[in-house]
N, C-alpha and C positions, 0 to 999 in steps of 0.2 A: 425356644422350644425346646433344644437339646438340654437345657439346663434343669428342666422338670423331670426328665427321664433319668438323667445320670447324674443328679447331686442328690446327697451326698456321696461322693465315689467311693466304691468298695473295691477293694483290691482281691479279685477272684484267684483261685487255684491257678487257672490258666494264665492270668496276669502276672502271678508271682513268678511262674514258669517263664515267661517271656522276659521280664527282669532279670532271673537268672541265668538265661540261656544269652543274654546280651542282645536281644531285639531293640530293647528301648533302655536308655540308661543317662544318668546326669554327668557331666564330664567339665570340671573346671568352671572359670569364669573368663570374660573379656577383660580389657584393661579398665572397662566402667564397673566392673564387678557383677555382670550381670550372668547368671548361670546358663549352661549350655544342655539342652536336652536333645539326645542323638536317638535316631530312629534308623535301625541298619536294615534296610529292604534285604539285602542278599541274607542274612542270617534270618530274616523272618521266613522266607522261602525255603531256607534250608532246614530249619525247624520243624517246619511243616511236612517236608519229606521225610525228615530223620525220626521223628518220633509218631507220625501218625496219629495226631490229635483227633481224627475222625472229624474235620471241619472243612468247611468249604473256604475258599479263599476270602468269600465276603463275612463269614463268621471270624474267622482270623483276623481280618482286618477290623472288624467290630470290637474284639478283644485288645487290638493294639490301641484302638481309640479309647476304650473305657480305661486302659492302663495308662495311658497318656494324661487322661483327665485326672486320674488319681495322683501321678506325679506331680502334674502342674499344682494340683492343690496343697500336696505335701510341700512343694517348693515354695508355694506362696506363705504357707505358715512358718516355715523354718529356714529360709534362705532369703528373703526379702527383708529389706529395712524400709520402713514407712518414711516415704519423702527422698529416699536415697537410691534404692534398689527396688524398682516396682515393675520390671519388666524381665525379659529373658530372650534368649536365642534358640531356634530349632534348627536344627540339620537334618534332614532326610537324606541318609548316604545310599545312594544308588551305584557305587563301585562293585562291578562285576554282575550288574543286573542287567540283561538286554532290554531293548526297548519294547519287545513281545511279553517280557516278563514283569515290568515295571507295575507295581500297585498304584495304578492310577485313581481307583476309588477310594484307597487309603489315604493318598495325597490330598485329594479332594475332601475328604471327611475332616482330615487333620486341618486344612486351612480353614474350614467352616466353623470349626471349634474356636479358633483364634480369634 
């Protein structure tokens, strides 16, 4: 269902800003050469407060999800090697995020697209 809505992926200006601000980024590989996608939840909450993007928490989560899809598709084209490296790791960094601040809707949505 989400594939029809979100493919082919497009990087929006807000998505580009999220990458530049460090909300979502690629970081290295594990010993099997699988790349890491890092989603920094604390940074996502900070950027929303700092920049006043005029988005609700749900809209911001939607932009993070769309940007994550874009990054996954880019990664598939540029970092995967057929029959050698065909999967990846995702870390949702919740350091310094309180239980009441945790973006559970984002986590649920990201798990839904994996």
